[in-house]
C-alpha positions in Angstrom: 5.5 -13.9 8.2 5.3 -15.7 4.9 5.1 -13.6 1.8 3.1 -16.1 -0.3 -0.5 -15.8 0.9 -2.4 -17.7 -1.8 -5.3 -19.7 -0.6 -5.6 -22.1 -3.5 -3.5 -25.1 -4.4 -1.5 -23.5 -7.2 2.2 -23.4 -6.2 4.3 -20.3 -6.2 6.3 -21.6 -9.1 3.2 -22.4 -11.2 1.8 -18.9 -10.6 5.0 -17.3 -11.8 5.4 -19.6 -14.8 1.8 -18.9 -15.9 2.2 -15.1 -15.4 5.2 -15.1 -17.8 3.0 -15.9 -20.8 -0.5 -14.9 -19.8 -1.1 -11.1 -19.5 -4.3 -11.6 -17.5 -2.7 -13.9 -15.0 0.3 -11.6 -14.8 -1.9 -8.6 -14.0 -3.9 -10.5 -11.4 -0.6 -11.9 -9.9 0.8 -8.4 -9.6 -2.4 -7.1 -8.1 -2.4 -9.9 -5.5 1.1 -9.0 -4.5 0.8 -5.3 -4.0 1.5 -5.7 -0.2 4.6 -7.7 -1.0 5.9 -4.9 -3.3 5.1 -2.3 -0.7 6.9 -4.2 2.0 9.9 -4.9 -0.2 10.2 -1.2 -1.0 10.0 -0.4 2.7 12.9 -2.8 3.4 15.0 -1.3 0.6 14.4 2.4 1.5 13.7 2.1 5.2 10.6 4.3 4.7 7.1 3.8 3.5 6.0 4.6 -0.1 2.6 4.9 -1.7 1.2 5.2 -5.2 2.0 8.9 -5.3 5.8 8.1 -5.2 8.0 7.5 -8.1 9.7 4.8 -6.1 6.3 2.9 -6.0 6.3 2.8 -9.8 9.9 1.6 -9.8 9.1 -1.2 -7.4 6.2 -2.4 -9.5 8.2 -2.4 -12.6 11.0 -4.3 -10.8 8.4 -6.9 -9.7 7.2 -7.2 -13.2 10.8 -7.6 -14.4 11.4 -10.3 -11.8 8.5 -12.4 -13.2 10.3 -12.4 -16.6 13.7 -13.1 -15.2 13.1 -15.7 -12.5 13.5 -19.4 -13.2 13.3 -22.5 -11.0 16.9 -23.4 -11.9 18.1 -20.2 -10.3 18.2 -21.9 -6.8 16.1 -19.3 -4.9 12.3 -18.9 -4.5 10.5 -16.3 -6.5 9.8 -14.0 -3.6 13.3 -13.9 -2.4 14.5 -13.2 -6.0 11.8 -10.5 -6.5 12.7 -8.7 -3.3 16.3 -8.6 -4.4 15.4 -7.2 -7.8 13.2 -4.5 -6.2 15.9 -3.5 -3.8 18.5 -3.2 -6.6 16.3 -1.1 -8.8 15.4 1.3 -6.0 19.0 1.7 -4.9 20.0 2.3 -8.5 17.3 5.0 -8.8 18.5 6.7 -5.6 22.1 6.8 -6.9 21.0 8.1 -10.3 18.9 10.8 -8.8 21.6 12.0 -6.4 24.1 12.1 -9.3 21.7 14.1 -11.4 21.1 16.6 -8.6 24.8 17.1 -8.1 25.3 17.9 -11.7 22.6 20.7 -11.7 23.8 24.2 -10.9 21.3 26.6 -9.5 21.0 29.9 -11.3 22.5 32.8 -9.2 19.3 34.9 -9.5 17.2 32.1 -8.0 19.4 32.2 -4.9 19.7 35.9 -4.7 16.1 36.7 -5.5 17.1 39.0 -8.4 15.4 38.4 -11.7 16.0 40.2 -14.9 12.9 42.3 -15.6 12.8 41.2 -19.2 12.7 37.5 -18.2 9.4 35.7 -18.2 8.6 34.9 -14.5 6.7 31.8 -15.5 9.7 29.5 -15.2 10.5 30.9 -11.8 6.9 30.5 -10.6 6.9 26.9 -11.9 10.1 26.2 -10.0 8.6 27.5 -6.8 5.4 25.6 -7.3 7.3 22.5 -8.0 9.3 22.9 -4.8 6.1 23.4 -2.8 4.6 20.4 -4.4 7.6 18.3 -3.6 7.5 19.5 0.0 3.8 18.7 0.3 4.4 15.2 -1.1 7.2 14.7 1.4 5.0 15.9 4.3 2.2 13.6 3.1 4.5 10.6 3.0 5.7 11.4 6.5 2.2 11.7 7.8 1.2 8.5 6.1 4.2 6.7 7.7 3.1 8.0 11.1 -0.4 6.8 10.5 0.7 3.3 9.5 3.0 3.1 12.6 0.1 4.1 14.8 -2.3 1.7 13.1 0.3 -1.2 13.4 0.3 -0.6 17.2 -3.5 -0.7 17.3 -3.7 -3.9 15.2 -0.9 -5.7 17.1 -3.4 -6.4 19.9 -5.7 -8.6 17.8 -3.0 -9.6 16.4 -3.0 -8.3 12.8 0.0 -7.4 10.6 -0.6 -4.3 8.5 1.2 -5.8 5.5 -1.1 -8.8 5.5 -4.2 -6.6 4.8 -3.7 -6.5 1.0 -4.2 -10.3 0.9 -6.9 -10.2 3.5 -9.1 -7.8 1.6 -12.0 -9.2 -0.4 -11.6 -9.4 -4.2 -15.1 -10.5 -5.4 -17.7 -7.8 -5.8 -20.4 -9.4 -3.7 -17.9 -10.3 -1.0 -16.6 -6.7 -0.9 -20.1 -5.4 -0.7 -20.9 -7.7 2.2 -17.7 -6.6 4.1 -18.5 -3.0 3.5 -21.9 -3.5 5.1 -20.2 -5.1 8.2 -17.6 -2.3 8.4 -20.3 0.3 8.2 -22.2 -1.4 11.0 -19.1 -1.3 13.2 -18.5 2.3 12.3 -22.1 3.4 13.2 -22.6 1.1 16.2 -20.3 2.3 19.0 -21.4 -0.6 21.3 -20.3 -3.2 18.7 -17.1 -1.4 18.1 -16.4 -1.2 21.9 -17.1 -4.9 22.2 -14.7 -5.7 19.4 -11.9 -3.7 21.1 -12.4 -5.1 24.5 -12.6 -8.7 23.3 -9.8 -8.2 20.6 -12.0 -10.2 18.2 -14.8 -9.7 15.8 -18.3 -10.0 17.4 -19.5 -12.1 14.5 -22.9 -13.2 15.9 -24.0 -9.6 16.8 -22.5 -8.2 13.6 -24.6 -10.6 11.4 -27.9 -9.9 13.2 -30.4 -8.3 10.9 -28.3 -9.2 7.8 -28.4 -12.1 5.3 -24.6 -12.3 5.2 -23.1 -15.8 5.6 -20.9 -16.2 8.7 -18.0 -17.3 6.5 -17.5 -13.8 5.1 -16.6 -12.1 8.5 -14.6 -15.3 9.4 -12.5 -15.2 6.3 -12.1 -11.4 6.1 -11.8 -10.8 9.9 -8.5 -8.9 9.6 -9.7 -6.6 6.8 -13.0 -5.7 8.7 -11.2 -5.1 12.0 -8.5 -2.9 10.4 -11.1 -0.9 8.5 -13.1 -0.3 11.6 -10.0 0.8 13.5 -9.1 3.2 10.7 -12.5 4.8 10.5 -12.7 5.2 14.3 -9.1 6.5 14.7 -7.1 9.5 13.8 -6.0 8.3 10.3 -7.1 11.0 7.8 -4.9 9.8 4.9 -5.8 6.1 5.4 -9.4 7.0 5.7 -9.3 8.4 2.2 -9.1 4.7 1.0 -12.3 3.9 2.9 -14.3 7.0 1.9 -16.8 4.9 0.1 -17.9 3.3 3.4 -18.7 6.7 5.0 -20.6 7.8 1.9 -23.1 4.9 2.0 
């Protein structure tokens, strides 16, 4: 699967070169490559990350750094170079974190459950809450990884790759609104959803009945609409949070 998913005629090299000097182009370029950053982080860590993780911020910063550091004379394409930078930064972060943890000595009273009565219990309570929060975040990450694995299996029949969805999602406001209407129709109409699953394709003709939406929209954003419908109909509570706006219409 190719990492560069741009639909226009601007080359990979030109995009990066423009992003080096233009903040608006850089921000758009980074936004368009969120799926690439996510996949690169997965390859580096062998686990999924999301925007709640510190590793996600590290990966984004590394991608931004790669924009500044890459040059055509380097001999490798930008995406190969960026993936390497992301991997290096994440592995360095892991080594630094592990070294820091090894240097910290736990206070005996924390292990023994014995606190000086004159001590302010706030610090201890904060430590407990921090541990619980870290455990909750770890559990959420594991649940999210399980949901993505299950969704990938469901999408493979169409076939759709989960990591392509970032590029398949609509960007323009009107297009996003039109896709939302079609997703909502698939969510509410069980017969349409059943037909989509049985045929492993989007029932465009039936989906557009009663709407003024041009057929090019479901054709161009087929993967995003199908994946969204599968998420809303399936057992994906965390992924459904990202589509809450559809249910609330």
